[in-house]
Structures are given as structure tokens and as C-alpha cells.
Jmol script that loads the backbone (N, CA, C; Angstrom):
load data "model"
ATOM      1  N   MET A   1     108.993  97.958  81.718  1.00  0.00           N
ATOM      2  CA  MET A   1     108.885  98.849  82.801  1.00  0.00           C
ATOM      3  C   MET A   1     107.635  99.639  82.815  1.00  0.00           C
ATOM      4  N   ASN A   2     107.157 100.032  81.588  1.00  0.00           N
ATOM      5  CA  ASN A   2     105.886 100.747  81.414  1.00  0.00           C
ATOM      6  C   ASN A   2     104.681  99.938  81.847  1.00  0.00           C
ATOM      7  N   VAL A   3     104.798  98.601  81.603  1.00  0.00           N
ATOM      8  CA  VAL A   3     103.692  97.687  82.054  1.00  0.00           C
ATOM      9  C   VAL A   3     103.652  97.629  83.573  1.00  0.00           C
ATOM     10  N   VAL A   4     104.765  97.663  84.251  1.00  0.00           N
ATOM     11  CA  VAL A   4     104.832  97.661  85.626  1.00  0.00           C
ATOM     12  C   VAL A   4     104.226  98.957  86.195  1.00  0.00           C
ATOM     13  N   LYS A   5     104.582 100.046  85.544  1.00  0.00           N
ATOM     14  CA  LYS A   5     104.052 101.317  86.009  1.00  0.00           C
ATOM     15  C   LYS A   5     102.539 101.465  85.924  1.00  0.00           C
ATOM     16  N   ASN A   6     102.061 100.978  84.788  1.00  0.00           N
ATOM     17  CA  ASN A   6     100.589 100.974  84.527  1.00  0.00           C
ATOM     18  C   ASN A   6      99.893 100.076  85.529  1.00  0.00           C
ATOM     19  N   ARG A   7     100.442  98.951  85.839  1.00  0.00           N
ATOM     20  CA  ARG A   7      99.841  98.048  86.714  1.00  0.00           C
ATOM     21  C   ARG A   7      99.843  98.652  88.222  1.00  0.00           C
ATOM     22  N   GLU A   8     100.948  99.268  88.563  1.00  0.00           N
ATOM     23  CA  GLU A   8     101.011  99.891  89.944  1.00  0.00           C
ATOM     24  C   GLU A   8     100.079 101.064  89.973  1.00  0.00           C
ATOM     25  N   ASP A   9      99.899 101.862  88.921  1.00  0.00           N
ATOM     26  CA  ASP A   9      99.010 102.968  88.906  1.00  0.00           C
ATOM     27  C   ASP A   9      97.488 102.419  89.042  1.00  0.00           C
ATOM     28  N   HIS A  10      97.253 101.271  88.392  1.00  0.00           N
ATOM     29  CA  HIS A  10      95.982 100.798  88.372  1.00  0.00           C
ATOM     30  C   HIS A  10      95.577 100.235  89.763  1.00  0.00           C
ATOM     31  N   ILE A  11      96.578  99.575  90.427  1.00  0.00           N
ATOM     32  CA  ILE A  11      96.382  99.069  91.829  1.00  0.00           C
ATOM     33  C   ILE A  11      96.138 100.254  92.671  1.00  0.00           C
ATOM     34  N   ARG A  12      96.921 101.179  92.557  1.00  0.00           N
ATOM     35  CA  ARG A  12      96.821 102.473  93.350  1.00  0.00           C
ATOM     36  C   ARG A  12      95.461 103.049  93.153  1.00  0.00           C
ATOM     37  N   LEU A  13      94.955 103.156  92.021  1.00  0.00           N
ATOM     38  CA  LEU A  13      93.576 103.667  91.697  1.00  0.00           C
ATOM     39  C   LEU A  13      92.508 102.934  92.361  1.00  0.00           C
ATOM     40  N   CYS A  14      92.632 101.594  92.158  1.00  0.00           N
ATOM     41  CA  CYS A  14      91.616 100.656  92.878  1.00  0.00           C
ATOM     42  C   CYS A  14      91.586 100.832  94.445  1.00  0.00           C
ATOM     43  N   ALA A  15      92.809 100.992  94.946  1.00  0.00           N
ATOM     44  CA  ALA A  15      92.952 101.118  96.419  1.00  0.00           C
ATOM     45  C   ALA A  15      92.327 102.406  96.886  1.00  0.00           C
ATOM     46  N   LEU A  16      92.613 103.443  96.146  1.00  0.00           N
ATOM     47  CA  LEU A  16      91.945 104.818  96.390  1.00  0.00           C
ATOM     48  C   LEU A  16      90.502 104.807  96.376  1.00  0.00           C
ATOM     49  N   LYS A  17      89.889 104.147  95.381  1.00  0.00           N
ATOM     50  CA  LYS A  17      88.420 103.988  95.278  1.00  0.00           C
ATOM     51  C   LYS A  17      87.914 103.255  96.466  1.00  0.00           C
ATOM     52  N   VAL A  18      88.499 102.274  96.893  1.00  0.00           N
ATOM     53  CA  VAL A  18      88.053 101.450  98.024  1.00  0.00           C
ATOM     54  C   VAL A  18      88.181 102.326  99.273  1.00  0.00           C
ATOM     55  N   ARG A  19      89.204 103.023  99.493  1.00  0.00           N
ATOM     56  CA  ARG A  19      89.374 103.976 100.665  1.00  0.00           C
ATOM     57  C   ARG A  19      88.290 105.049 100.563  1.00  0.00           C
ATOM     58  N   TYR A  20      88.007 105.555  99.363  1.00  0.00           N
ATOM     59  CA  TYR A  20      86.963 106.579  99.272  1.00  0.00           C
ATOM     60  C   TYR A  20      85.644 105.989  99.691  1.00  0.00           C
ATOM     61  N   ARG A  21      85.296 104.820  99.195  1.00  0.00           N
ATOM     62  CA  ARG A  21      84.065 104.190  99.498  1.00  0.00           C
ATOM     63  C   ARG A  21      83.852 103.936 101.015  1.00  0.00           C
ATOM     64  N   GLN A  22      84.906 103.499 101.662  1.00  0.00           N
ATOM     65  CA  GLN A  22      85.019 103.144 103.059  1.00  0.00           C
ATOM     66  C   GLN A  22      84.807 104.527 103.860  1.00  0.00           C
ATOM     67  N   ALA A  23      85.451 105.542 103.374  1.00  0.00           N
ATOM     68  CA  ALA A  23      85.302 106.869 104.071  1.00  0.00           C
ATOM     69  C   ALA A  23      83.901 107.355 103.914  1.00  0.00           C
ATOM     70  N   TRP A  24      83.278 107.249 102.703  1.00  0.00           N
ATOM     71  CA  TRP A  24      81.922 107.642 102.555  1.00  0.00           C
ATOM     72  C   TRP A  24      80.987 106.804 103.474  1.00  0.00           C
ATOM     73  N   ILE A  25      81.112 105.499 103.584  1.00  0.00           N
ATOM     74  CA  ILE A  25      80.313 104.731 104.497  1.00  0.00           C
ATOM     75  C   ILE A  25      80.429 105.198 105.901  1.00  0.00           C
ATOM     76  N   ARG A  26      81.571 105.502 106.374  1.00  0.00           N
ATOM     77  CA  ARG A  26      81.741 105.973 107.764  1.00  0.00           C
ATOM     78  C   ARG A  26      81.515 107.483 107.946  1.00  0.00           C
ATOM     79  N   GLN A  27      80.986 108.044 106.990  1.00  0.00           N
ATOM     80  CA  GLN A  27      80.655 109.449 106.946  1.00  0.00           C
ATOM     81  C   GLN A  27      81.808 110.353 107.354  1.00  0.00           C
ATOM     82  N   ALA A  28      82.935 110.269 106.666  1.00  0.00           N
ATOM     83  CA  ALA A  28      84.177 111.007 106.867  1.00  0.00           C
ATOM     84  C   ALA A  28      83.898 112.486 106.491  1.00  0.00           C
ATOM     85  N   SER A  29      84.807 113.346 107.002  1.00  0.00           N
ATOM     86  CA  SER A  29      84.650 114.729 106.708  1.00  0.00           C
ATOM     87  C   SER A  29      84.708 115.065 105.196  1.00  0.00           C
ATOM     88  N   SER A  30      84.219 116.186 104.940  1.00  0.00           N
ATOM     89  CA  SER A  30      84.190 116.549 103.518  1.00  0.00           C
ATOM     90  C   SER A  30      85.608 116.840 102.984  1.00  0.00           C
ATOM     91  N   CYS A  31      86.461 117.277 103.957  1.00  0.00           N
ATOM     92  CA  CYS A  31      87.917 117.486 103.530  1.00  0.00           C
ATOM     93  C   CYS A  31      88.621 116.214 103.091  1.00  0.00           C
ATOM     94  N   GLU A  32      88.323 115.168 103.940  1.00  0.00           N
ATOM     95  CA  GLU A  32      88.893 113.811 103.673  1.00  0.00           C
ATOM     96  C   GLU A  32      88.354 113.281 102.388  1.00  0.00           C
ATOM     97  N   LEU A  33      87.121 113.371 102.147  1.00  0.00           N
ATOM     98  CA  LEU A  33      86.476 112.886 100.863  1.00  0.00           C
ATOM     99  C   LEU A  33      87.073 113.638  99.741  1.00  0.00           C
ATOM    100  N   ALA A  34      87.167 114.968  99.799  1.00  0.00           N
ATOM    101  CA  ALA A  34      87.718 115.804  98.832  1.00  0.00           C
ATOM    102  C   ALA A  34      89.179 115.412  98.387  1.00  0.00           C
ATOM    103  N   ALA A  35      89.889 115.238  99.417  1.00  0.00           N
ATOM    104  CA  ALA A  35      91.308 114.828  99.234  1.00  0.00           C
ATOM    105  C   ALA A  35      91.470 113.522  98.472  1.00  0.00           C
ATOM    106  N   LEU A  36      90.685 112.491  98.927  1.00  0.00           N
ATOM    107  CA  LEU A  36      90.685 111.209  98.223  1.00  0.00           C
ATOM    108  C   LEU A  36      90.216 111.371  96.780  1.00  0.00           C
ATOM    109  N   LEU A  37      89.132 112.069  96.668  1.00  0.00           N
ATOM    110  CA  LEU A  37      88.544 112.270  95.238  1.00  0.00           C
ATOM    111  C   LEU A  37      89.515 112.926  94.392  1.00  0.00           C
ATOM    112  N   SER A  38      90.259 113.936  94.904  1.00  0.00           N
ATOM    113  CA  SER A  38      91.318 114.715  94.196  1.00  0.00           C
ATOM    114  C   SER A  38      92.474 113.676  93.702  1.00  0.00           C
ATOM    115  N   ASP A  39      92.872 112.844  94.646  1.00  0.00           N
ATOM    116  CA  ASP A  39      93.855 111.828  94.260  1.00  0.00           C
ATOM    117  C   ASP A  39      93.323 110.906  93.094  1.00  0.00           C
ATOM    118  N   ILE A  40      92.086 110.448  93.262  1.00  0.00           N
ATOM    119  CA  ILE A  40      91.589 109.627  92.308  1.00  0.00           C
ATOM    120  C   ILE A  40      91.510 110.289  90.915  1.00  0.00           C
ATOM    121  N   GLU A  41      91.037 111.540  90.863  1.00  0.00           N
ATOM    122  CA  GLU A  41      91.023 112.222  89.555  1.00  0.00           C
ATOM    123  C   GLU A  41      92.377 112.482  88.992  1.00  0.00           C
ATOM    124  N   LYS A  42      93.358 112.636  89.787  1.00  0.00           N
ATOM    125  CA  LYS A  42      94.757 112.894  89.230  1.00  0.00           C
ATOM    126  C   LYS A  42      95.170 111.572  88.593  1.00  0.00           C
ATOM    127  N   LEU A  43      94.987 110.396  89.221  1.00  0.00           N
ATOM    128  CA  LEU A  43      95.372 109.172  88.597  1.00  0.00           C
ATOM    129  C   LEU A  43      94.574 108.825  87.371  1.00  0.00           C
ATOM    130  N   GLU A  44      93.263 109.148  87.408  1.00  0.00           N
ATOM    131  CA  GLU A  44      92.408 108.807  86.231  1.00  0.00           C
ATOM    132  C   GLU A  44      92.804 109.709  85.007  1.00  0.00           C
ATOM    133  N   SER A  45      93.264 110.868  85.309  1.00  0.00           N
ATOM    134  CA  SER A  45      93.518 111.851  84.120  1.00  0.00           C
ATOM    135  C   SER A  45      94.929 111.734  83.753  1.00  0.00           C
ATOM    136  N   ALA A  46      95.779 111.040  84.396  1.00  0.00           N
ATOM    137  CA  ALA A  46      97.122 110.901  83.967  1.00  0.00           C
ATOM    138  C   ALA A  46      97.377 109.982  82.728  1.00  0.00           C
ATOM    139  N   PRO A  47      98.119 110.450  81.791  1.00  0.00           N
ATOM    140  CA  PRO A  47      98.319 109.539  80.572  1.00  0.00           C
ATOM    141  C   PRO A  47      99.002 108.280  80.948  1.00  0.00           C
ATOM    142  N   PRO A  48      98.622 107.185  80.252  1.00  0.00           N
ATOM    143  CA  PRO A  48      99.299 105.900  80.581  1.00  0.00           C
ATOM    144  C   PRO A  48     100.760 105.893  80.164  1.00  0.00           C
ATOM    145  N   ALA A  49     101.571 105.192  80.937  1.00  0.00           N
ATOM    146  CA  ALA A  49     103.094 105.217  80.568  1.00  0.00           C
ATOM    147  C   ALA A  49     103.335 104.716  79.200  1.00  0.00           C
ATOM    148  N   ASP A  50     102.609 103.783  78.694  1.00  0.00           N
ATOM    149  CA  ASP A  50     102.957 103.232  77.377  1.00  0.00           C
ATOM    150  C   ASP A  50     101.905 103.589  76.308  1.00  0.00           C
ATOM    151  N   ALA A  51     101.156 104.657  76.493  1.00  0.00           N
ATOM    152  CA  ALA A  51     100.224 105.139  75.513  1.00  0.00           C
ATOM    153  C   ALA A  51      99.244 104.135  75.013  1.00  0.00           C
ATOM    154  N   GLY A  52      98.718 103.213  75.767  1.00  0.00           N
ATOM    155  CA  GLY A  52      97.657 102.389  75.339  1.00  0.00           C
ATOM    156  C   GLY A  52      98.109 101.042  74.793  1.00  0.00           C
ATOM    157  N   ASN A  53      99.341 100.566  74.949  1.00  0.00           N
ATOM    158  CA  ASN A  53      99.806  99.307  74.473  1.00  0.00           C
ATOM    159  C   ASN A  53      99.182  98.205  75.347  1.00  0.00           C
ATOM    160  N   VAL A  54      98.811  98.471  76.472  1.00  0.00           N
ATOM    161  CA  VAL A  54      98.271  97.424  77.403  1.00  0.00           C
ATOM    162  C   VAL A  54      96.827  97.850  77.858  1.00  0.00           C
ATOM    163  N   THR A  55      95.869  96.862  77.782  1.00  0.00           N
ATOM    164  CA  THR A  55      94.588  97.164  78.232  1.00  0.00           C
ATOM    165  C   THR A  55      94.643  96.969  79.729  1.00  0.00           C
ATOM    166  N   PRO A  56      94.214  97.920  80.480  1.00  0.00           N
ATOM    167  CA  PRO A  56      94.129  97.886  82.009  1.00  0.00           C
ATOM    168  C   PRO A  56      93.140  96.876  82.420  1.00  0.00           C
ATOM    169  N   PRO A  57      93.414  96.193  83.517  1.00  0.00           N
ATOM    170  CA  PRO A  57      92.412  95.244  84.073  1.00  0.00           C
ATOM    171  C   PRO A  57      91.296  96.018  84.674  1.00  0.00           C
ATOM    172  N   ILE A  58      90.166  95.305  84.788  1.00  0.00           N
ATOM    173  CA  ILE A  58      88.961  95.988  85.364  1.00  0.00           C
ATOM    174  C   ILE A  58      89.047  95.877  86.877  1.00  0.00           C
ATOM    175  N   CYS A  59      88.788  97.000  87.545  1.00  0.00           N
ATOM    176  CA  CYS A  59      88.713  97.090  88.988  1.00  0.00           C
ATOM    177  C   CYS A  59      87.431  96.500  89.440  1.00  0.00           C
ATOM    178  N   VAL A  60      87.418  95.336  90.123  1.00  0.00           N
ATOM    179  CA  VAL A  60      86.217  94.710  90.538  1.00  0.00           C
ATOM    180  C   VAL A  60      85.886  95.216  91.972  1.00  0.00           C
ATOM    181  N   SER A  61      84.708  95.747  92.158  1.00  0.00           N
ATOM    182  CA  SER A  61      84.327  96.197  93.570  1.00  0.00           C
ATOM    183  C   SER A  61      83.277  95.170  94.006  1.00  0.00           C
ATOM    184  N   HIS A  62      83.377  94.899  95.285  1.00  0.00           N
ATOM    185  CA  HIS A  62      82.394  94.017  95.894  1.00  0.00           C
ATOM    186  C   HIS A  62      81.456  94.857  96.752  1.00  0.00           C
ATOM    187  N   SER A  63      80.201  94.782  96.525  1.00  0.00           N
ATOM    188  CA  SER A  63      79.237  95.640  97.356  1.00  0.00           C
ATOM    189  C   SER A  63      79.192  95.112  98.812  1.00  0.00           C
ATOM    190  N   GLN A  64      79.049  95.995  99.715  1.00  0.00           N
ATOM    191  CA  GLN A  64      79.056  95.619 101.170  1.00  0.00           C
ATOM    192  C   GLN A  64      77.554  95.744 101.555  1.00  0.00           C
ATOM    193  N   GLY A  65      77.120  94.722 102.304  1.00  0.00           N
ATOM    194  CA  GLY A  65      75.793  94.853 102.651  1.00  0.00           C
ATOM    195  C   GLY A  65      75.209  93.636 103.252  1.00  0.00           C
TER     196      GLY A  65
END
end "model"
wireframe off; spacefill off
backbone 0.3
color backbone group
């Protein structure tokens, strides 16, 4: 169960980072950027469910351009 929770959290974190990047590109309001950044920081600072028994996968981002 902890592995599933860690995987879900990692997917959620990657999705938030993509949404933040898209919001930045479309020049979203500072309130929207701050809210997304706050959510990202909460997930990044949360302790892992299984205290490091699983190495999280790397979130690969593709540059747009």
C-alpha cells in the first residue's frame, strides 16, 4: 500500500509541475502561480509513506519550443 501511495504522490507532483510550467508560459496570475507552487512545496516536503524503502522514479520533463 505504501508503494502505491508513493507512486500516486509522485504522479501528482509531476502533474503539478507540468501545470505550473504551463501556467507560467501562458502568464497566469501571480495568485494562480502561488497556489500551484504552494501545492508543489507541500508534496515535496511531505515524508514518504514508507520512509525511503522505494526510490522514486525521476520526473522527466520535455522542453517545449
